[in-house]
N, C-alpha and C positions, 0 to 999 in steps of 0.2 A: 193642302198637308194637313196629315194627323197629328193631331197634337203632341200626341207620344213620339212622333219623329222629330218633331222639333223641339221639346223640352229640354234644356242642356242641366237642369240642375233637378234631382229628385230629392226624395224623401220631403222631412217634416221642415228641411231648411230650402225646398224647392222656393224659386223667386220666379213664375211663372210673369212672362213680361211679353208687352207688344210695343209695336214701333208707336209715332206720334201721333195724335189726331188732329185735324185739322180745324184749328180755333180762329175765330173772328179776331179782327184787328181790337186791339186796346185802344181806349176813349183817344180821339185826335179829331182836334178842329183846324178845317179847313180855312186858310185866307180867303177873303172875298173873290180873290180872282180862279179860282180853284172850285170845280163844279164834280160832286157826289153823283154818279151816273148807275150806281150800282143797282137801286130800285130797279131799272130797267131788264133786268135780265133776273131769272130766278135761279134757284141754287139747289133745285132738287133733282136729283139723279131719276134717268128714265130706265126702267125695266126693274127695280128694286136692285136691292143688296148685291155684292158680289163675293163670294169667297177668294182668300188669296189663295193661290197656288203654287205647287211645287216650285214650277218654271217661273215664276215671278221673284221666288225668291233665288234662285240661280242668277236670274238676270240683275237682280238687284245687289246681289252678293260681288259678283264679277264686277258691276261698273263701277261699285263702292272702293273695291280693292286697286280696281284697275286707275283711278283718280288720285288715290292716296300715291299708287308707286309712282306714277306721274309727275305729282307735286313734289314729292317730300326731298328737301334738300340734303344734300351731304353732308353738310356743315353745320346750316342755320336750323332753327328749331321751327317746324312746321305744325299747323292744323288745318284740317278740311270739314267740313260738314258733306258727304257725298249725298245724302236725302235733300239738303238745301238747295244743291246744284241741280238733282235730278227735277226736282220739283220746277224751278223755273226753267230749263231745258224741256220739259213736258208740256210746261206751257206754249212754249215756242212751238211744239211740234203742231199743237191744233192751228196753225197757219202755213205750215210746211205743205207743200206737193211736191209732186214729180220725184226725182232722184232724189232732193235735198230730204222730202220725209221717207224715203227709201231707205237712207242712211240710219235715218233716227230709228225706223222701226227697227232696221238690221240690228242696232246697237239693244233696243228695249228686250228685242227676240220676239214679237208679237206687233200687231197693227198698233197705231196710235188710238183707236177708238177702247180698244182692250185695255189698251196701258192706263188709259183714263178711269177705269173702271178697277183696274188694278190697284191703281195708287191709292185712288179712293178708297178700296175695301181697308188699306194698309193705315191710312191716315186716321180711320174713322174708328180704331180699334180703343182707344183710350181718350182722356182727359186729363186735366189737372187734377191733382188729390191736393189734401192737406201736407202730404210730405213729400211730394213735388211738384214744382212749377215747370209747365210744359206750353209754352206758346209758338204756333206756328201759324204766319200769317202770309199771303199773299197779295200783290197789288197791280193792276195794268194803269201808267200813267198812259194819258194821251195827248200827243200835242194838238189843240184844238183849230190851228191851220192845215191839219190833214184828217180830221176826226171824220169828214164825209166820205173817205174814200176807206173808212176800216168796215170790214164785213161784219155786223152784229152777230154771225154766227160762231164767229173766233172769240168775239168776249162772251158771248154766251157759254162757250166750252169749257172757258175757263172761269167762268163765277159759278158753274152748274160741279166741276168736278174739282175745283181747286177751290172752293170759296175767294175766288179774287176779287177784289174790292177795285171796283172801274171809275177814274176820275179825270178828266178833262181840265187842260190848265195851258195858260199861255207860252210854257216851257221857259222863260224867263228867269231873274235872279230872285223872282218870288216862288217858281215853282222849286227851284234847285235847294231853296231852305224847306220847301214843303217836303220834298222827298226826303232829305237827311234830317228833318225832324221828326217824320214817323218813321226812319228806320230806327232813331234814338231810344223812340217812347217804344217801339216792338221789341227791341232787345235790352230793357234795362240803363241804356247809355254805354253797353259794353262797345258796341261801335256806333260812334256817333256821327259819323258822314259817311258818304260814300262817294258824292259828285262833288268837285270844284266847280266844273263849270258843265253847260248841257250845249253839246255841240249844234249848230244850226240846221244842220239835216236831221237831225233825230225827230223820229216821227212817233216811238213810243219806247218807254221801259216796264218791261216786267222783272218784278223785284220780288223773292220769297227770304222771309226773316224765320229765322229759328232761335228759340231761348229754350235753357235746359237750365234748373237750378232746384239741385237738391241735395240735402245736409247727408252726412252718414249713419248707417243704421246704429252703430255704435259709435257715439264721439269720443276723441282722444284726451286722454287726462293730462294735465299739466307734465306729468314724470315721463309721457312719452313723446313729449315734444323736446328736441335735442337738439343740438348743432350735430354737424355730420361734415364730411368731406365729397365731394361729384368730381369725378374726374371726366372734363371734357376732352373731345373727339379733338381736338389739337394738341392733347397733353398736357396741358394747365389741371390744376387745379383749382374749386371753388369751393369755400365756406357755404354752407346751404343749411338751412330747417330740415332736418329729418323728423319723418312722423314713424313712430314706431308701434307696432301691434301685431296683436295674433289672430291670424285668420284660418278658418277653415275651408275654404277651397282653392285646391294647387293643380295645375296643367304643366305638362312637361311632354317633349316631343323630343326628336333627334337633334333639333336644330335651335331650340328655345324651352326658356318656363317661365311660369310668372305666377299670377294670384289672382284671386276674382273677388273684390270687395262691395260687398252691397250697399246701395244708399238705403235711406229712409223707407220704409214702405215694403222693400224687398223688389221691388219690381225694375230697379236699375240695377247696372254695377258699374263700377268701374275694373278695368285689366290691366294690369302693369304686365307687358312682356320683356323678357330678357333675352336677349339672344346670346349662346353660347359662347365662353370665353377663346378668344381669338376671331371671330365672326365680327368684322367689321358693319355696323347697324348699316349702311347702304346696300351692302351684298345682301343681309338677311331681306331688306326691304325688295331688293329687284327679285328676288327670288320668290316672292310673295304671290299667292294665286289663292282660287276658291278651293282647291284641295288643301292648299297645307291651311289653309283659315280654318277648314274644316276640322281638318288633323288637329288642328290645337284648340279649338273649342271642342272638339270629340274626346280629347283628353281630361276634360274637366274630371276631377275627382271630391270627394270629401277627405282631406287632408291636415293634419294640423301644418302650418306655417309661419313661420315669423318674418313679418314685413318691414321692412324699411322702405320709404319712397319721401323724397323732396316735396317741399310747397314747391310749385312754379306757375309762371303766368307766361303764356304764349299766344303772341297776335301773328296773323298772316294775312296778306294781301295778296290774292292769286289770281292771273290771269287765265282762264282754263283753255281757251283757244287750243293751245299746242297738245295740249293733254285729249282732248275731245276730237281732235283731229287724227291722234296716233291711235285712238279706239274708233277710227272708222267715219267720225263726223266731219266730212271736210266740206263739201259745198256750202252750208249754212255759214261760211264765214268769208265767202269769194264773191265779189259784187256781180261777177259775170256769170256765176251758177248757181247762185241761192235763188231758191223758189219759194218765196212768201206770200204768194198770191192766193194763199187762202186767207191773210192778214188784210192784205189790198190787192183788187186787181189792177191801180192806176200807178203806173210805173213800176221799176226793180227797186226792191228791198235787201237787203243783207241784216244779219246780224253782225256788227261789227267785233262785239266782244262779249264775251261771258265772264264776269269778273266775279270772287266772292272775298269778301273779308272774314276772318273768322277768330274768336277770341275763348281762351279757356284759361281757367283759374282752378288749380288744384288748392286748396288748402285743409286748417285742421278741423274746417266747418263743416267742409264739403265740394262739392264741383259746382261751379257756374261755367257755362258756357254760351255762346252765339254765334251764329252765321248770318251772313246775309250775302245772297246770291243776285247779279242782276244781269238782264241783259240789254244791251242796246240796239234797238231796231232803227237803221237809219237808211237812207235813199241811196240812188245808187245802191270602404270597410276601415282599420283601424291600421294607421302607419307611424312609422316614427316619424319626429317632425322636420322638415326641411327648413329652409331660409332664401328667400330671395331681398337682394340689397339692391336696389337702384341706382347705384352711386354711379355709374356709366351709362352712355348711350344706349337709351332704349327707346320701344314704340308704346304707347297707351291709346287707349280705345272705350269708349261708353257705348256699352253693347247691349242690343236689345237680346233677351236670353232666351225669348220665346222662339225668334227665329233663326237666332244667330249675327244677326245683321248690325253693323256698326252705324252708329248715329254721327259718332265725331270718331276721327283717326290722327294721330298725330306722332312726332318726332322729337325727343329731346336729345341735343347733341352737346348742347354748351349751356351751361348756368355762372350766372353772375352775382 
Protein backbone atom coordinates (compact mmCIF):
# COMPACT_ATOMS: atom_id res chain seq x y z
CA UNK A 1 0.00 0.00 0.00
CA UNK A 2 1.33 3.38 -0.91
CA UNK A 3 1.84 5.67 2.04
CA UNK A 4 -0.24 8.37 0.36
CA UNK A 5 -3.25 6.06 0.53
CA UNK A 6 -2.66 5.03 4.13
CA UNK A 7 -1.96 8.43 5.64
CA UNK A 8 -5.02 9.83 7.38
CA UNK A 9 -3.72 13.25 8.44
CA UNK A 10 -2.10 15.71 6.05
CA UNK A 11 -0.38 19.09 6.20
CA UNK A 12 1.90 20.39 8.95
CA UNK A 13 -0.15 18.52 11.53
CA UNK A 14 0.42 15.15 9.86
CA UNK A 15 1.01 12.32 12.31
CA UNK A 16 2.62 9.59 10.23
CA UNK A 17 2.22 6.48 12.31
CA UNK A 18 2.90 2.79 12.19
CA UNK A 19 2.00 -0.08 14.49
CA UNK A 20 4.10 -1.71 17.13
CA UNK A 21 7.60 -3.07 16.79
CA UNK A 22 8.40 -6.45 18.20
CA UNK A 23 10.75 -5.80 21.09
CA UNK A 24 12.65 -8.11 23.36
CA UNK A 25 11.47 -8.99 26.82
CA UNK A 26 12.15 -6.79 29.81
CA UNK A 27 14.85 -8.07 32.17
CA UNK A 28 13.58 -11.27 33.75
CA UNK A 29 15.39 -13.67 36.05
CA UNK A 30 14.25 -17.27 35.86
CA UNK A 31 13.95 -19.38 38.95
CA UNK A 32 16.37 -22.32 39.14
CA UNK A 33 13.68 -24.73 37.92
CA UNK A 34 13.03 -22.91 34.60
CA UNK A 35 15.48 -23.08 31.70
CA UNK A 36 16.00 -20.54 28.92
CA UNK A 37 16.20 -22.30 25.53
CA UNK A 38 16.00 -19.25 23.25
CA UNK A 39 19.70 -19.43 22.38
CA UNK A 40 19.03 -22.61 20.46
CA UNK A 41 16.74 -20.85 18.00
CA UNK A 42 17.68 -18.07 15.59
CA UNK A 43 15.73 -14.85 15.25
CA UNK A 44 16.75 -13.75 11.74
CA UNK A 45 14.15 -13.86 9.00
CA UNK A 46 14.89 -15.71 5.80
CA UNK A 47 14.57 -13.98 2.46
CA UNK A 48 14.94 -10.37 3.57
CA UNK A 49 12.35 -7.82 4.56
CA UNK A 50 8.73 -7.83 3.35
CA UNK A 51 6.49 -4.84 2.67
CA UNK A 52 3.09 -4.66 4.33
CA UNK A 53 0.38 -5.15 1.68
CA UNK A 54 -3.11 -3.75 1.21
CA UNK A 55 -4.48 -7.27 1.61
CA UNK A 56 -2.86 -7.63 5.02
CA UNK A 57 -4.18 -4.27 6.21
CA UNK A 58 -7.69 -5.29 5.10
CA UNK A 59 -7.41 -8.64 6.90
CA UNK A 60 -6.07 -7.01 10.05
CA UNK A 61 -8.88 -4.46 10.01
CA UNK A 62 -11.55 -7.13 9.53
CA UNK A 63 -10.18 -9.33 12.32
CA UNK A 64 -9.63 -6.42 14.69
CA UNK A 65 -13.15 -5.07 14.31
CA UNK A 66 -14.63 -8.57 14.39
CA UNK A 67 -12.95 -9.34 17.73
CA UNK A 68 -14.15 -6.05 19.19
CA UNK A 69 -17.70 -6.45 17.89
CA UNK A 70 -17.97 -10.02 19.20
CA UNK A 71 -16.53 -9.29 22.65
CA UNK A 72 -18.01 -5.85 23.47
CA UNK A 73 -20.57 -6.06 26.26
CA UNK A 74 -23.97 -4.37 26.13
CA UNK A 75 -23.64 -2.94 29.63
CA UNK A 76 -20.09 -3.53 30.88
CA UNK A 77 -17.03 -1.53 29.88
CA UNK A 78 -14.66 -3.47 27.63
CA UNK A 79 -11.15 -3.31 26.23
CA UNK A 80 -9.50 -5.63 23.74
CA UNK A 81 -6.16 -5.59 21.93
CA UNK A 82 -6.69 -7.20 18.52
CA UNK A 83 -2.95 -7.05 17.80
CA UNK A 84 -1.99 -9.00 20.92
CA UNK A 85 -4.70 -11.59 20.21
CA UNK A 86 -3.58 -11.97 16.61
CA UNK A 87 0.06 -12.45 17.50
CA UNK A 88 -0.82 -15.22 19.95
CA UNK A 89 -3.10 -16.88 17.38
CA UNK A 90 -0.43 -16.52 14.69
CA UNK A 91 2.12 -18.30 16.89
CA UNK A 92 -0.34 -21.18 17.25
CA UNK A 93 -0.83 -21.27 13.48
CA UNK A 94 2.81 -22.30 13.09
CA UNK A 95 1.90 -25.60 14.71
CA UNK A 96 -1.42 -26.19 12.96
CA UNK A 97 -1.95 -28.64 10.13
CA UNK A 98 -4.82 -29.88 7.97
CA UNK A 99 -8.26 -28.31 8.34
CA UNK A 100 -7.19 -26.47 11.51
CA UNK A 101 -4.50 -24.65 9.54
CA UNK A 102 -6.87 -24.06 6.62
CA UNK A 103 -9.36 -22.30 8.91
CA UNK A 104 -6.64 -20.06 10.32
CA UNK A 105 -5.32 -19.24 6.86
CA UNK A 106 -8.83 -18.38 5.71
CA UNK A 107 -9.08 -15.94 8.62
CA UNK A 108 -5.69 -14.43 7.74
CA UNK A 109 -6.47 -14.31 4.04
CA UNK A 110 -3.13 -15.91 3.14
CA UNK A 111 -0.81 -18.79 4.01
CA UNK A 112 0.62 -18.98 7.52
CA UNK A 113 4.10 -18.51 6.05
CA UNK A 114 3.08 -15.29 4.27
CA UNK A 115 1.22 -14.16 7.39
CA UNK A 116 4.40 -14.59 9.44
CA UNK A 117 6.26 -12.31 7.04
CA UNK A 118 3.48 -9.74 6.97
CA UNK A 119 3.12 -9.52 10.74
CA UNK A 120 6.87 -9.17 11.07
CA UNK A 121 6.76 -6.35 8.50
CA UNK A 122 4.05 -4.75 10.64
CA UNK A 123 5.85 -5.11 13.96
CA UNK A 124 9.25 -4.10 12.59
CA UNK A 125 8.10 -0.61 11.65
CA UNK A 126 8.87 1.34 14.81
CA UNK A 127 10.41 1.21 18.26
CA UNK A 128 10.16 3.07 21.54
CA UNK A 129 10.69 6.81 21.46
CA UNK A 130 11.32 9.26 24.27
CA UNK A 131 7.68 10.35 23.95
CA UNK A 132 5.99 6.97 23.74
CA UNK A 133 6.86 3.67 25.35
CA UNK A 134 5.78 0.56 23.50
CA UNK A 135 6.79 -2.94 24.44
CA UNK A 136 5.56 -6.12 22.85
CA UNK A 137 6.89 -9.52 23.84
CA UNK A 138 6.16 -13.16 23.12
CA UNK A 139 7.11 -16.34 24.91
CA UNK A 140 6.57 -20.09 24.66
CA UNK A 141 6.62 -22.04 27.92
CA UNK A 142 7.19 -25.78 27.50
CA UNK A 143 6.24 -28.49 29.95
CA UNK A 144 9.46 -30.36 30.72
CA UNK A 145 7.58 -33.68 30.64
CA UNK A 146 6.59 -33.11 26.98
CA UNK A 147 9.52 -31.17 25.62
CA UNK A 148 11.07 -34.07 23.70
CA UNK A 149 7.93 -34.38 21.59
CA UNK A 150 7.85 -30.70 20.52
CA UNK A 151 8.93 -30.11 16.93
CA UNK A 152 11.96 -27.76 16.70
CA UNK A 153 10.51 -26.21 13.53
CA UNK A 154 7.53 -24.91 15.52
CA UNK A 155 9.79 -23.27 18.07
CA UNK A 156 12.12 -21.94 15.38
CA UNK A 157 9.25 -20.27 13.50
CA UNK A 158 8.01 -18.47 16.59
CA UNK A 159 11.49 -17.38 17.62
CA UNK A 160 12.28 -16.24 14.08
CA UNK A 161 9.11 -14.33 13.23
CA UNK A 162 7.75 -13.28 16.62
CA UNK A 163 10.91 -13.00 18.73
CA UNK A 164 9.44 -15.53 21.15
CA UNK A 165 11.48 -16.48 24.19
CA UNK A 166 11.51 -20.26 24.62
CA UNK A 167 11.45 -21.60 28.18
CA UNK A 168 11.26 -25.10 29.63
CA UNK A 169 9.87 -25.67 33.11
CA UNK A 170 8.26 -28.24 35.38
CA UNK A 171 4.78 -26.67 35.11
CA UNK A 172 4.46 -26.69 38.86
CA UNK A 173 3.62 -23.92 41.32
CA UNK A 174 7.02 -22.30 40.73
CA UNK A 175 6.30 -22.18 36.96
CA UNK A 176 2.93 -20.58 37.58
CA UNK A 177 4.61 -17.87 39.64
CA UNK A 178 7.31 -17.40 36.98
CA UNK A 179 4.75 -16.93 34.22
CA UNK A 180 2.71 -14.48 36.28
CA UNK A 181 5.84 -12.55 37.25
CA UNK A 182 6.97 -12.33 33.60
CA UNK A 183 3.54 -11.00 32.61
CA UNK A 184 3.59 -8.44 35.43
CA UNK A 185 7.02 -7.16 34.40
CA UNK A 186 6.11 -7.01 30.71
CA UNK A 187 3.00 -4.93 31.42
CA UNK A 188 4.44 -2.65 34.12
CA UNK A 189 2.09 -4.24 36.62
CA UNK A 190 -1.10 -3.36 34.74
CA UNK A 191 -1.76 -7.12 34.46
CA UNK A 192 -0.32 -8.80 37.52
CA UNK A 193 -1.25 -12.42 36.79
CA UNK A 194 -2.98 -14.69 34.28
CA UNK A 195 -2.77 -18.15 35.86
CA UNK A 196 -4.36 -19.38 39.05
CA UNK A 197 -3.28 -22.94 38.37
CA UNK A 198 -1.76 -25.05 35.60
CA UNK A 199 -3.89 -28.02 34.47
CA UNK A 200 -1.96 -31.27 34.64
CA UNK A 201 -2.46 -32.04 30.93
CA UNK A 202 -1.02 -28.70 29.72
CA UNK A 203 1.78 -29.18 27.18
CA UNK A 204 2.67 -25.54 26.59
CA UNK A 205 1.59 -21.90 26.88
CA UNK A 206 1.98 -19.30 24.15
CA UNK A 207 1.84 -15.78 25.57
CA UNK A 208 1.89 -12.33 24.01
CA UNK A 209 2.12 -9.07 25.93
CA UNK A 210 1.60 -5.50 24.76
CA UNK A 211 2.30 -2.28 26.67
CA UNK A 212 1.47 1.23 25.43
CA UNK A 213 2.34 4.30 27.51
CA UNK A 214 2.19 7.82 26.07
CA UNK A 215 1.56 11.34 27.31
CA UNK A 216 -0.69 13.82 25.53
CA UNK A 217 0.94 16.10 22.98
CA UNK A 218 -0.56 19.07 24.80
CA UNK A 219 -0.84 18.62 28.59
CA UNK A 220 -4.04 19.64 30.33
CA UNK A 221 -4.01 22.82 32.39
CA UNK A 222 -5.56 22.70 35.85
CA UNK A 223 -8.40 24.90 34.63
CA UNK A 224 -9.29 22.27 32.01
CA UNK A 225 -9.90 19.55 34.62
CA UNK A 226 -13.42 19.85 36.02
CA UNK A 227 -16.13 17.79 37.63
CA UNK A 228 -18.83 16.67 35.23
CA UNK A 229 -21.66 14.19 34.74
CA UNK A 230 -21.79 10.96 32.71
CA UNK A 231 -25.09 9.36 31.68
CA UNK A 232 -24.68 5.63 32.24
CA UNK A 233 -26.29 3.08 29.94
CA UNK A 234 -28.59 1.96 32.78
CA UNK A 235 -30.09 5.43 33.09
CA UNK A 236 -28.18 6.53 36.17
CA UNK A 237 -25.85 9.52 36.39
CA UNK A 238 -22.24 9.38 37.57
CA UNK A 239 -20.09 12.25 38.78
CA UNK A 240 -16.75 12.08 36.94
CA UNK A 241 -13.66 14.12 36.23
CA UNK A 242 -14.01 15.64 32.77
CA UNK A 243 -11.03 16.79 30.70
CA UNK A 244 -11.71 19.88 28.56
CA UNK A 245 -9.61 20.77 25.53
CA UNK A 246 -9.64 22.37 22.10
CA UNK A 247 -8.59 19.91 19.41
CA UNK A 248 -8.01 20.35 15.68
CA UNK A 249 -9.05 17.05 14.13
CA UNK A 250 -12.72 16.11 13.82
CA UNK A 251 -14.64 13.36 12.00
CA UNK A 252 -18.28 12.80 11.27
CA UNK A 253 -20.27 10.13 9.45
CA UNK A 254 -23.97 9.49 9.18
CA UNK A 255 -23.94 7.49 12.41
CA UNK A 256 -21.29 9.01 14.68
CA UNK A 257 -18.96 11.94 15.29
CA UNK A 258 -15.77 12.37 17.24
CA UNK A 259 -12.27 13.72 17.56
CA UNK A 260 -8.65 12.68 17.18
CA UNK A 261 -6.30 13.74 20.00
CA UNK A 262 -2.54 13.23 19.44
CA UNK A 263 -0.08 11.84 21.92
CA UNK A 264 3.35 13.39 22.41
CA UNK A 265 5.54 12.91 19.34
CA UNK A 266 2.53 12.78 17.03
CA UNK A 267 2.89 9.13 16.20
CA UNK A 268 -0.19 7.83 17.98
CA UNK A 269 -3.57 9.30 18.76
CA UNK A 270 -6.67 8.74 20.82
CA UNK A 271 -9.99 8.62 19.00
CA UNK A 272 -13.22 9.36 20.85
CA UNK A 273 -16.24 8.05 18.91
CA UNK A 274 -19.75 9.14 19.93
CA UNK A 275 -22.74 7.49 18.21
CA UNK A 276 -25.59 9.77 17.22
CA UNK A 277 -28.24 10.60 19.82
CA UNK A 278 -30.88 7.87 19.79
CA UNK A 279 -28.48 5.14 18.63
CA UNK A 280 -27.75 2.68 21.46
CA UNK A 281 -24.05 1.89 21.71
CA UNK A 282 -24.56 -1.90 21.24
CA UNK A 283 -26.45 -1.24 18.00
CA UNK A 284 -23.67 0.99 16.67
CA UNK A 285 -21.02 -1.57 17.56
CA UNK A 286 -23.05 -4.38 15.96
CA UNK A 287 -23.05 -2.46 12.66
CA UNK A 288 -19.29 -1.77 12.76
CA UNK A 289 -17.28 -3.39 9.98
CA UNK A 290 -14.33 -2.65 7.71
CA UNK A 291 -16.33 -0.31 5.50
CA UNK A 292 -17.84 1.73 8.33
CA UNK A 293 -14.42 1.94 10.00
CA UNK A 294 -12.86 3.23 6.79
CA UNK A 295 -15.73 5.69 6.39
CA UNK A 296 -15.07 6.94 9.89
CA UNK A 297 -11.29 7.28 9.53
CA UNK A 298 -11.68 8.65 6.01
CA UNK A 299 -13.90 11.49 7.23
CA UNK A 300 -11.13 12.95 9.42
CA UNK A 301 -10.67 16.65 8.74
CA UNK A 302 -8.84 19.59 10.23
CA UNK A 303 -11.60 21.44 12.06
CA UNK A 304 -11.71 23.11 15.49
CA UNK A 305 -13.51 20.90 17.99
CA UNK A 306 -14.24 21.51 21.65
CA UNK A 307 -13.79 18.25 23.54
CA UNK A 308 -14.88 16.94 26.91
CA UNK A 309 -14.00 13.41 27.93
CA UNK A 310 -13.89 11.58 31.25
CA UNK A 311 -10.90 10.16 33.00
CA UNK A 312 -11.52 6.42 33.25
CA UNK A 313 -9.93 3.05 33.86
CA UNK A 314 -11.15 -0.10 32.15
CA UNK A 315 -10.09 -3.67 32.82
CA UNK A 316 -11.34 -6.69 30.90
CA UNK A 317 -10.75 -10.42 30.90
CA UNK A 318 -12.04 -12.13 27.79
CA UNK A 319 -12.26 -15.72 26.63
CA UNK A 320 -11.85 -15.41 22.87
CA UNK A 321 -12.93 -18.93 21.88
CA UNK A 322 -16.52 -18.01 20.96
CA UNK A 323 -15.48 -14.91 19.01
CA UNK A 324 -12.86 -16.82 17.03
CA UNK A 325 -15.27 -19.67 16.32
CA UNK A 326 -17.80 -17.13 15.05
CA UNK A 327 -15.06 -15.91 12.71
CA UNK A 328 -14.49 -19.41 11.33
CA UNK A 329 -11.73 -20.80 13.57
CA UNK A 330 -13.59 -23.84 14.91
CA UNK A 331 -11.36 -26.91 14.95
CA UNK A 332 -8.61 -25.30 17.03
CA UNK A 333 -10.74 -25.67 20.18
CA UNK A 334 -12.26 -29.10 19.45
CA UNK A 335 -10.23 -32.00 20.92
CA UNK A 336 -11.59 -34.49 18.38
CA UNK A 337 -10.88 -32.29 15.34
CA UNK A 338 -7.93 -30.02 16.20
CA UNK A 339 -4.73 -30.76 14.30
CA UNK A 340 -1.67 -29.31 16.01
CA UNK A 341 0.67 -32.00 14.75
CA UNK A 342 3.00 -29.22 13.65
CA UNK A 343 3.74 -28.74 17.35
CA UNK A 344 4.09 -32.40 18.24
CA UNK A 345 3.53 -35.66 16.36
CA UNK A 346 2.86 -37.52 19.64
CA UNK A 347 -0.80 -37.74 20.58
CA UNK A 348 -3.55 -35.25 19.86
CA UNK A 349 -3.28 -31.68 21.03
CA UNK A 350 -5.85 -28.91 21.08
CA UNK A 351 -6.01 -25.35 22.28
CA UNK A 352 -8.38 -25.41 25.24
CA UNK A 353 -8.78 -21.63 25.20
CA UNK A 354 -7.34 -18.32 24.14
CA UNK A 355 -7.78 -15.67 26.79
CA UNK A 356 -6.89 -12.00 27.05
CA UNK A 357 -6.57 -9.58 29.93
CA UNK A 358 -6.47 -5.89 29.00
CA UNK A 359 -6.29 -2.68 30.99
CA UNK A 360 -6.65 0.90 29.74
CA UNK A 361 -6.14 4.07 31.79
CA UNK A 362 -7.16 7.42 30.27
CA UNK A 363 -6.08 10.33 32.47
CA UNK A 364 -5.04 13.98 32.37
CA UNK A 365 -1.46 12.77 31.83
CA UNK A 366 -2.03 10.52 28.82
CA UNK A 367 -2.85 6.87 28.16
CA UNK A 368 -1.40 3.70 29.57
CA UNK A 369 -2.69 0.42 28.19
CA UNK A 370 -1.58 -3.18 28.42
CA UNK A 371 -2.82 -6.51 27.14
CA UNK A 372 -1.82 -10.12 27.63
CA UNK A 373 -3.11 -12.89 25.36
CA UNK A 374 -2.34 -16.51 26.05
CA UNK A 375 -3.20 -19.87 24.58
CA UNK A 376 -3.24 -23.10 26.55
CA UNK A 377 -2.26 -26.09 24.43
CA UNK A 378 -3.35 -29.30 26.10
CA UNK A 379 -3.47 -32.94 25.27
CA UNK A 380 -6.33 -34.46 24.24
CA UNK A 381 -10.06 23.87 5.57
CA UNK A 382 -11.70 26.44 8.07
CA UNK A 383 -14.91 25.39 9.63
CA UNK A 384 -16.96 26.73 12.52
CA UNK A 385 -16.13 25.06 15.85
CA UNK A 386 -18.00 21.91 16.79
CA UNK A 387 -18.28 20.07 20.09
CA UNK A 388 -18.04 16.44 21.17
CA UNK A 389 -18.93 15.64 24.78
CA UNK A 390 -18.36 12.05 25.84
CA UNK A 391 -20.95 12.19 28.61
CA UNK A 392 -22.86 9.09 27.57
CA UNK A 393 -21.86 5.61 26.32
CA UNK A 394 -19.11 5.81 23.70
CA UNK A 395 -16.42 3.85 21.87
CA UNK A 396 -12.72 4.64 22.10
CA UNK A 397 -9.66 3.55 20.17
CA UNK A 398 -5.90 3.94 20.06
CA UNK A 399 -5.24 4.10 16.33
CA UNK A 400 -2.31 3.68 13.95
CA UNK A 401 -2.67 6.76 11.78
CA UNK A 402 -0.55 5.27 8.99
CA UNK A 403 -2.66 2.20 8.30
CA UNK A 404 -5.88 3.08 10.11
CA UNK A 405 -5.63 -0.05 12.28
CA UNK A 406 -6.75 0.03 15.93
CA UNK A 407 -4.21 -1.05 18.57
CA UNK A 408 -6.91 -1.00 21.24
CA UNK A 409 -10.69 -0.75 20.94
CA UNK A 410 -13.09 -0.36 23.84
CA UNK A 411 -16.48 0.84 24.95
CA UNK A 412 -17.58 2.80 28.00
CA UNK A 413 -21.13 2.13 29.13
CA UNK A 414 -21.02 2.95 32.83
CA UNK A 415 -18.74 4.97 35.11
CA UNK A 416 -18.76 5.11 38.88
